[in-house]
C-alpha positions as semicolon CSV with decimal commas, in nm:
position;residue;x (nm);y (nm);z (nm)
1;M;2,200;5,893;-0,336
2;S;2,048;6,060;-0,018
3;V;2,134;5,867;0,309
4;K;1,780;6,035;0,454
5;K;1,577;5,850;0,195
6;I;1,753;5,541;0,201
7;L;1,768;5,514;0,589
8;Y;1,379;5,619;0,560
9;N;1,322;5,314;0,330
10;T;1,519;5,060;0,529
11;V;1,317;5,155;0,853
12;L;0,995;5,132;0,714
13;Q;1,112;4,798;0,496
14;S;1,250;4,626;0,797
15;G;0,966;4,723;1,058
16;G;0,693;4,588;0,783
17;K;0,944;4,284;0,735
18;I;0,938;4,205;1,095
19;I;0,519;4,255;1,062
20;S;0,538;4,005;0,807
21;V;0,792;3,753;0,919
22;L;0,578;3,721;1,259
23;L;0,261;3,694;1,097
24;G;0,449;3,426;0,853
25;L;0,589;3,219;1,177
26;T;0,262;3,242;1,325
27;T;0,115;3,075;1,046
28;I;0,353;2,763;1,076
29;A;0,325;2,768;1,457
30;Y;-0,061;2,673;1,419
31;L;0,061;2,451;1,096
32;T;0,313;2,209;1,256
33;P;0,132;2,090;1,541
34;Y;-0,244;2,028;1,297
35;L;-0,042;1,840;1,063
36;G;0,195;1,651;1,242
37;Q;0,562;1,578;1,119
38;D;0,458;1,378;0,871
39;G;0,188;1,609;0,692
40;F;0,435;1,905;0,767
41;G;0,700;1,702;0,553
42;E;0,452;1,667;0,272
43;Y;0,386;2,030;0,280
44;T;0,727;2,107;0,284
45;T;0,786;1,886;0,023
46;V;0,559;2,041;-0,195
47;V;0,662;2,383;-0,161
48;A;1,002;2,310;-0,204
49;F;0,926;2,108;-0,550
50;M;0,728;2,351;-0,725
51;G;0,930;2,639;-0,576
52;F;1,242;2,507;-0,722
53;V;1,071;2,466;-1,087
54;G;0,913;2,798;-1,038
55;I;1,276;2,961;-1,002
56;L;1,407;2,767;-1,286
57;A;1,130;2,942;-1,504
58;D;1,335;3,285;-1,358
59;L;1,606;3,296;-1,686
60;G;1,772;3,572;-1,453
61;L;1,533;3,804;-1,580
62;Y;1,437;3,979;-1,207
63;L;1,802;4,082;-1,191
64;V;1,807;4,180;-1,493
65;T;1,474;4,391;-1,487
66;T;1,641;4,571;-1,198
67;K;1,937;4,664;-1,390
68;E;1,800;4,763;-1,666
69;I;1,515;5,007;-1,552
70;S;1,789;5,177;-1,317
71;V;1,975;5,316;-1,672
72;P;1,897;5,675;-1,694
73;G;1,715;5,727;-2,021
74;A;1,557;5,344;-2,001
75;D;1,207;5,299;-2,187
76;E;1,085;5,133;-1,885
77;K;0,747;5,038;-2,025
78;K;0,897;4,838;-2,284
79;I;1,123;4,682;-2,055
80;L;0,868;4,587;-1,773
81;G;0,602;4,482;-2,042
82;N;0,829;4,211;-2,203
83;V;0,945;4,110;-1,942
84;F;0,638;4,044;-1,722
85;A;0,470;3,876;-2,039
86;L;0,800;3,671;-2,116
87;R;0,823;3,545;-1,741
88;F;0,472;3,431;-1,741
89;V;0,465;3,234;-2,053
90;T;0,802;3,054;-1,940
91;V;0,711;3,029;-1,558
92;V;0,335;2,871;-1,622
93;A;0,521;2,631;-1,861
94;M;0,752;2,469;-1,669
95;L;0,517;2,447;-1,334
96;L;0,269;2,238;-1,560
97;I;0,603;2,020;-1,676
98;G;0,738;2,022;-1,272
99;A;0,375;1,901;-1,174
100;V;0,371;1,615;-1,465
101;V;0,719;1,511;-1,331
102;S;0,616;1,442;-0,962
103;L;0,416;1,176;-1,070
104;F;0,703;1,020;-1,108
105;F;0,846;1,076;-0,739
106;P;0,776;0,840;-0,460
107;Y;0,510;1,101;-0,310
108;S;0,195;1,045;-0,184
109;T;-0,126;1,090;-0,344
110;A;-0,214;1,363;-0,181
111;V;0,141;1,532;-0,243
112;K;0,111;1,447;-0,601
113;H;-0,227;1,613;-0,613
114;S;-0,109;1,908;-0,454
115;M;0,126;2,011;-0,689
116;F;-0,096;2,080;-0,927
117;V;-0,260;2,358;-0,721
118;A;0,094;2,453;-0,630
119;I;0,085;2,562;-1,019
120;L;-0,109;2,890;-0,977
121;A;0,080;2,969;-0,615
122;F;0,394;2,980;-0,765
123;T;0,280;3,147;-1,120
124;F;0,170;3,440;-0,843
125;V;0,503;3,446;-0,694
126;S;0,681;3,432;-1,032
127;G;0,495;3,759;-1,157
128;T;0,571;3,925;-0,801
129;Q;0,941;3,884;-0,853
130;V;0,944;4,059;-1,175
131;L;0,776;4,334;-1,026
132;V;1,026;4,374;-0,747
133;G;1,275;4,609;-0,960
134;V;1,038;4,901;-0,969
135;F;1,018;4,911;-0,603
136;Q;1,362;4,910;-0,590
137;R;1,436;5,127;-0,859
138;Y;1,183;5,389;-0,692
139;L;1,286;5,345;-0,345
140;I;0,967;5,248;-0,257
141;F;1,020;4,865;-0,150
142;Y;0,815;4,931;0,225
143;Q;0,490;4,910;-0,021
144;L;0,574;4,557;-0,200
145;V;0,600;4,484;0,222
146;G;0,284;4,611;0,295
147;S;0,148;4,405;0,014
148;E;0,337;4,111;0,167
149;I;0,168;4,196;0,486
150;V;-0,186;4,153;0,320
151;Q;-0,068;3,830;0,210
152;R;0,073;3,682;0,557
153;L;-0,277;3,765;0,671
154;L;-0,489;3,594;0,423
155;M;-0,242;3,317;0,457
156;L;-0,271;3,305;0,842
157;G;-0,673;3,354;0,850
158;L;-0,716;3,099;0,566
159;T;-0,472;2,871;0,788
160;L;-0,719;2,904;1,063
161;L;-1,015;2,823;0,926
162;F;-0,930;2,529;0,705
163;I;-0,776;2,391;1,062
164;F;-1,090;2,479;1,199
165;L;-1,255;2,277;0,927
166;R;-0,998;2,000;1,002
167;L;-0,933;1,999;0,583
168;D;-0,629;1,782;0,443
169;L;-0,310;1,934;0,276
170;I;-0,435;2,032;-0,057
171;Y;-0,664;2,287;0,111
172;F;-0,369;2,461;0,264
173;I;-0,179;2,488;-0,074
174;W;-0,507;2,619;-0,205
175;A;-0,463;2,885;0,073
176;L;-0,088;2,959;-0,035
177;A;-0,252;3,015;-0,424
178;I;-0,545;3,242;-0,285
179;S;-0,257;3,463;-0,086
180;N;-0,028;3,476;-0,310
181;G;-0,250;3,589;-0,557
182;A;-0,384;3,877;-0,314
183;H;0,008;3,977;-0,347
184;F;0,063;3,974;-0,680
185;F;-0,254;4,197;-0,785
186;L;-0,200;4,461;-0,486
187;S;0,157;4,449;-0,590
188;L;0,107;4,492;-0,959
189;Y;-0,162;4,777;-0,894
190;L;0,145;4,912;-0,681
191;A;0,371;4,914;-0,922
192;R;0,138;5,047;-1,242
193;R;0,140;5,348;-1,051
194;Q;0,507;5,402;-1,103
195;I;0,541;5,227;-1,454
196;P;0,198;5,201;-1,625
197;F;0,283;4,888;-1,837
198;W;0,094;4,663;-2,016
199;L;0,214;4,304;-2,179
200;R;0,389;4,314;-2,460
201;F;0,520;4,047;-2,683
202;D;0,783;4,153;-2,883
203;L;0,956;3,891;-2,943
204;S;1,295;4,068;-3,093
205;F;1,274;4,230;-2,753
206;W;1,256;3,877;-2,585
207;W;1,569;3,795;-2,772
208;E;1,753;4,083;-2,654
209;I;1,692;4,050;-2,293
210;L;1,758;3,659;-2,307
211;T;2,084;3,683;-2,467
212;R;2,155;3,921;-2,176
213;S;2,019;3,718;-1,879
214;W;2,149;3,359;-2,000
215;P;2,461;3,360;-1,782
216;L;2,221;3,537;-1,479
217;A;1,964;3,224;-1,589
218;F;2,241;2,953;-1,569
219;S;2,376;3,088;-1,240
220;V;2,002;3,084;-1,129
221;V;1,980;2,693;-1,251
222;L;2,309;2,631;-1,071
223;N;2,204;2,833;-0,788
224;L;1,873;2,658;-0,732
225;I;2,035;2,336;-0,744
226;Y;2,270;2,358;-0,428
227;F;2,040;2,593;-0,267
228;K;1,696;2,391;-0,249
229;A;1,871;2,019;-0,379
230;D;1,907;1,920;-0,013
231;T;1,529;1,952;0,057
232;L;1,410;1,731;-0,247
233;I;1,697;1,469;-0,182
234;L;1,604;1,440;0,150
235;S;1,269;1,414;0,054
236;V;1,367;1,151;-0,177
237;F;1,596;0,930;0,063
238;K;1,402;0,964;0,417
239;P;1,077;0,955;0,549
240;A;0,848;1,279;0,531
241;S;0,885;1,308;0,912
242;D;1,260;1,424;0,845
243;V;1,151;1,660;0,575
244;G;0,928;1,817;0,811
245;T;1,180;1,837;1,073
246;Y;1,428;1,975;0,849
247;G;1,154;2,183;0,682
248;L;1,107;2,367;1,014
249;S;1,454;2,466;1,084
250;Y;1,522;2,573;0,719
251;K;1,188;2,794;0,737
252;F;1,406;3,005;0,963
253;L;1,662;3,046;0,755
254;E;1,417;3,137;0,463
255;V;1,253;3,412;0,706
256;L;1,608;3,577;0,807
257;L;1,685;3,562;0,434
258;S;1,459;3,840;0,329
259;F;1,644;4,082;0,516
260;P;1,999;4,106;0,327
261;A;1,790;4,052;0,001
262;M;1,585;4,368;0,070
263;F;1,902;4,550;0,167
264;A;2,119;4,441;-0,091
265;G;1,805;4,493;-0,340
266;L;1,809;4,854;-0,222
267;I;2,212;4,926;-0,303
268;M;2,210;4,747;-0,641
269;P;2,095;5,041;-0,815
270;F;2,366;5,282;-0,689
271;L;2,619;4,995;-0,741
272;A;2,530;4,950;-1,102
273;R;2,536;5,349;-1,122
274;Y;2,893;5,393;-1,009
275;A;3,052;5,089;-1,118
276;F;3,318;5,184;-1,417
277;S;3,250;5,559;-1,351
278;E;3,310;5,672;-0,986
279;W;3,522;5,369;-0,809
280;A;3,632;5,544;-0,505
281;K;3,210;5,583;-0,417
282;Y;3,152;5,266;-0,568
283;R;3,396;5,064;-0,266
284;L;3,250;5,343;0,001
285;Y;2,881;5,196;-0,075
286;L;2,999;4,833;-0,106
287;Q;3,228;4,882;0,229
288;K;2,943;5,036;0,426
289;S;2,705;4,820;0,311
290;L;2,885;4,543;0,456
291;D;2,974;4,675;0,792
292;A;2,603;4,712;0,855
293;I;2,589;4,309;0,750
294;L;2,857;4,242;0,962
295;L;2,715;4,410;1,261
296;V;2,392;4,235;1,188
297;I;2,491;3,851;1,201
298;V;2,683;3,867;1,526
299;P;2,401;3,876;1,760
300;M;2,204;3,693;1,510
301;V;2,400;3,371;1,517
302;V;2,471;3,465;1,890
303;V;2,128;3,462;1,959
304;V;2,018;3,123;1,786
305;C;2,279;2,948;1,959
306;F;2,201;2,990;2,304
307;Y;1,790;2,998;2,199
308;A;1,760;2,776;1,941
309;R;1,534;2,519;2,146
310;P;1,283;2,796;2,261
311;I;1,251;2,946;1,908
312;V;1,151;2,617;1,724
313;N;0,938;2,510;2,041
314;L;0,762;2,866;1,971
315;V;0,681;2,704;1,608
316;G;0,675;2,396;1,626
317;G;0,497;2,265;1,975
318;G;0,814;2,085;2,078
319;I;0,728;1,745;1,814
320;Y;1,034;1,822;1,653
321;P;1,300;1,680;1,845
322;D;1,651;1,757;1,633
323;A;1,500;2,101;1,478
324;D;1,726;2,292;1,754
325;A;2,053;2,135;1,647
326;I;1,996;2,167;1,284
327;L;1,866;2,521;1,320
328;K;2,240;2,629;1,468
329;I;2,381;2,467;1,207
330;L;2,209;2,677;0,941
331;I;2,234;2,987;1,142
332;F;2,595;2,986;1,026
333;A;2,502;2,950;0,700
334;T;2,227;3,238;0,681
335;A;2,507;3,414;0,849
336;V;2,750;3,332;0,533
337;I;2,474;3,418;0,274
338;Y;2,405;3,754;0,397
339;I;2,766;3,834;0,303
340;G;2,719;3,639;-0,022
341;N;2,399;3,800;-0,120
342;L;2,565;4,125;-0,083
343;F;2,886;4,036;-0,293
344;G;2,621;3,825;-0,530
345;Y;2,434;4,203;-0,629
346;T;2,811;4,310;-0,638
347;V;2,900;4,062;-0,941
348;V;2,552;4,162;-1,118
349;A;2,655;4,575;-1,107
350;L;3,007;4,464;-1,220
351;N;2,856;4,285;-1,546
352;S;3,068;3,983;-1,387
353;Q;2,770;3,686;-1,435
354;K;2,964;3,567;-1,688
355;A;3,278;3,442;-1,454
356;M;3,031;3,380;-1,140
357;V;2,853;3,094;-1,335
358;W;3,220;2,919;-1,239
359;G;3,119;2,986;-0,874
360;Y;2,758;2,829;-0,918
361;F;2,898;2,543;-1,116
362;F;3,169;2,401;-0,900
363;G;2,888;2,525;-0,592
364;T;2,664;2,290;-0,766
365;L;2,909;2,007;-0,785
366;I;2,997;2,045;-0,450
367;G;2,669;2,062;-0,287
368;L;2,547;1,763;-0,522
369;G;2,819;1,562;-0,387
370;L;2,780;1,649;-0,049
371;Y;2,389;1,596;-0,019
372;F;2,438;1,250;-0,190
373;F;2,700;1,137;0,029
374;L;2,593;1,278;0,369
375;I;2,225;1,277;0,331
376;P;2,152;0,874;0,272
377;K;2,403;0,832;0,622
378;Y;2,317;1,136;0,843
379;S;1,964;1,260;0,690
380;Y;1,886;1,624;0,827
381;F;2,200;1,660;0,972
382;G;2,391;1,580;0,643
383;A;2,195;1,831;0,447
384;A;2,263;2,132;0,703
385;I;2,618;2,063;0,662
386;G;2,622;2,038;0,300
387;T;2,430;2,333;0,312
388;L;2,681;2,548;0,526
389;A;2,992;2,433;0,308
390;V;2,830;2,536;-0,011
391;E;2,718;2,856;0,090
392;T;3,055;2,912;0,226
393;F;3,249;2,843;-0,113
394;V;3,013;3,046;-0,350
395;T;3,031;3,345;-0,110
396;A;3,437;3,329;-0,130
397;F;3,416;3,304;-0,495
398;A;3,162;3,610;-0,492
399;Y;3,419;3,801;-0,307
400;F;3,682;3,713;-0,524
401;L;3,548;3,841;-0,821
402;T;3,431;4,160;-0,676
403;S;3,781;4,183;-0,552
404;K;3,963;4,182;-0,836
405;K;3,726;4,377;-1,103
406;A;3,680;4,651;-0,826
407;G;4,002;4,618;-0,627
408;F;3,767;4,611;-0,332
409;L;3,960;4,494;-0,004
410;P;3,699;4,504;0,262
411;S;3,791;4,666;0,642
412;F;3,699;4,391;0,897
413;V;3,738;4,671;1,216
414;L;3,410;4,659;1,240
415;L;3,335;4,260;1,257
416;F;3,610;4,304;1,582
417;K;3,401;4,579;1,785
418;A;3,096;4,350;1,689
419;F;3,253;4,088;1,877
420;T;3,394;4,293;2,123
421;A;3,027;4,438;2,138
422;G;2,906;4,073;2,160
423;V;3,121;3,980;2,457
424;P;2,895;4,162;2,706
425;M;2,576;4,022;2,556
426;I;2,709;3,644;2,581
427;L;2,810;3,720;2,948
428;F;2,470;3,804;3,019
429;F;2,328;3,510;2,851
430;R;2,525;3,303;3,004
431;F;2,495;3,385;3,390
432;L;2,128;3,530;3,417
433;N;1,845;3,370;3,411
434;F;1,541;3,504;3,312
435;P;1,254;3,386;3,034
436;W;1,435;3,353;2,714
437;A;1,218;3,597;2,485
438;L;1,330;3,882;2,785
439;E;1,734;3,738;2,793
440;A;1,734;3,789;2,413
441;G;1,573;4,134;2,398
442;T;1,786;4,266;2,672
443;G;2,094;4,114;2,505
444;L;2,055;4,291;2,192
445;V;1,982;4,610;2,349
446;I;2,327;4,568;2,583
447;Y;2,478;4,470;2,207
448;F;2,379;4,786;2,073
449;L;2,497;5,023;2,371
450;A;2,836;4,856;2,333
451;L;2,866;4,935;2,006
452;L;2,759;5,286;2,053
453;I;3,045;5,274;2,351
454;L;3,311;5,119;2,074
455;R;3,189;5,385;1,774
456;A;3,112;5,118;1,561
457;I;2,764;5,332;1,546
458;P;2,906;5,689;1,552
459;R;2,738;5,960;1,675
460;E;2,810;6,168;1,316
461;F;2,615;5,927;1,164
462;F;2,303;6,037;1,352
463;Q;2,396;6,379;1,296
464;Q;2,423;6,405;0,905
465;I;2,071;6,233;0,902
466;Y;1,923;6,469;1,114
467;Q;2,135;6,793;0,922
468;S;2,035;6,610;0,585
469;S;1,639;6,584;0,712
470;R;1,639;6,951;0,809
471;A;1,796;7,072;0,545
472;G;1,687;6,860;0,254
473;S;2,043;6,774;0,118
474;A;2,221;6,465;0,026
475;P;2,522;6,444;0,239
476;E;2,808;6,223;0,190
477;I;2,738;5,886;0,366
478;V;2,912;5,842;0,685
479;G;2,809;5,451;0,763
480;P;2,906;5,226;1,070
481;G;3,261;5,251;1,155
482;A;3,379;5,583;0,980
């Protein structure tokens, strides 16, 4: 694996993802004040409910596809064509059932009607997810991010148009469907440039894929229950305004989670390649990946804890009074998920999906217990605390499996250096008074400079990348903390 190529892709993806995130937050910034707490709560309910149902139809196919097409000599056209067709059949059936089931929930008529429009929106989402493995396999994930930017631009434009026309909730779900459709068809075109596949309905191969993916499918269902059940349970026990407040805070968590998934997805093919064959190299890649994540989560948590209120106001328009307190809880859950996401991918690379099912099973039991106990009493605060507790348990379980099977004992030297580098940033935030965005940006620069001084990001790392780009070689990885 070329360090230069991974770095190049990561930089392009990160830059594109930042643009995508900013566009998404801009859309929310217009949508939240227009719909209000109740209206945005209804919008959140539709997206959470149908998103929940759509992921139920995943069947573990995304991760299985990524792994199978990464195997040398794999018949990529056959794998992708069959998986794509299987996913399409299952997701349409599940979304239709979900929309019908929603009619029996205590939702408004507008929400129930919008559920049927959301079938189209989440069918496109599901189709795009199947294609992710292609972009990861060929290290061209930045192309998928570019397609996502198109989706965000279209969603923003339609949102502004529908606000100008003073339209109702269901039209904004239509905006989601149209923009998701654009993302899907563009991603399909780009993916077929690498693997020119067609839909295949080889039922015997479908069965073979399902027998491999069922542990992942079961894990996805359990994972989904504890990850999304908070919003759904909140929508049943509490008014739409509470759902809107929690949904706004949770939106930041969802935005931030796109980065570790993108990073871990890049690493996944190489972890799968070296698992069981070159354990030393496997552990090296895993440690360097963990180091990178630890260096990111420290400033992320610090910045949000200091500036949660202005961040929420920037997007929510100041009409969500408790959203900042919720965000402060959820940012710790986000930090845990960053680490858990990496170990979740290692579990797949180590073929430990069946064992991980127990982690998701007990996580689901813990999550449901906490949500049903805390949400009726403490509303969105209960939901946030439950999320933090469950994610901590599942991450610990995934680490235990990785450590046991790969003999991986992580070094936290980089975490200590990250904390040390965070001290001057915290002091800067605490004692100086600038506009918050300028403070946050300057604080991050101070953090980065402190990392350089502490040699948490050594000069040798940049020198090797520069030398490899000149020589066209692929040196051994020297990452943060080396």
